[in-house]
N, C-alpha and C positions, 0 to 999 in steps of 0.2 A: 874277478876276485874283488871283494869289498872288504877293505880293512876296517876294523873297529877302532874308533878313536878312544883309547883307554884314558886319556886325560880328561874326558868328559864323563866318564862313568858309564855304567850299563846296568840295566835291570834293577834300578833303584839303589845300586851300590855307588859310593863315591869313586871318583877317578883316582888314578895313581899319581901322586904328587911329583914323582921323579920322571914321569913319562915326558919325553922330549921329541921334537921333530926328527932328531938324529936317530933315536930309537925306532921311531915309526919307519923312517927311510930304510934303515938297515934290516928291520923285520921284513919289509917288502922285498928287499934285495935277496934275503935268505929264502923267502918263499919262492921267488922266481927261480933262484938257483935250484932249489929242491924239485920244482916242477919241470925243470929243463926248458924254461921259457927265456928266449933271448930276443930282444928287440920288440917288445910288445907295443901296441897302440894304446897309449894311456889316455883316459878321459877322467877328469876330476871335476866334481861339482862341490862348491862351498869348501868345507874343510878338506874334502878329497882333492880339490884343486890345489890347495896348499901342499898336500902330501905328494901329489903327482909332480908339481913344480919342484919341490925339494929333491925328489928322486932324479928328475931329468937334469937338474942343475948339477948334481953330484956325479951322475953317471950318464952324460949325454950320448955316449956311444952305445948305450944299452936300450935306447928308446927309439922306436921307428917314427912315431908321431906323438904329439901332445896336444890335447884339446882341453881347454879350460872353460867351464861354464860357471859364471858368477863365483869365481874363486874368493875365498876369504882373504881380505887384504890387510887386516889389522896388524899382522906381523911386519908388513912393509913399513907401516907408520912407526912401529917400535924401532926398527933398524935405522930409520931416517930421522928420529927424534933429535939427534945431535946436529942435524943439518937444517935447523929451523930457518936460518937466513937464506939458504939456497932455496928452500921450499917457498919462502915468501917471495923471493925474486921470480921464481917460476910462475907463481900465482899472479903476480903483477904483470908479467909478460903475457900470460894467457888472457888476462883482462884487456890489456892494450891491443892485442890482436883481434879481439872481438869487436872493438870500437870501429 
């Protein structure tokens, strides 16, 4: 199954502004429910990696395995933006360990 990322648009049409990761996650859950699929092996690449991770995080008991290939990580930075000092400390630690 390959979900379409509605927030990006399709066929030259603009995306839907209200489309969120939660909507995509729940659409995926409803699709799996309708198809009677329980415990799929999820593989996500780029934006699909984000979607697969969102689903697995919310429903860990419904996923057999999770494979991420170059997942989009911009959303991680958005969530961590309030923790700039922590990120700076981690970066400094990583640099010190490489010396």
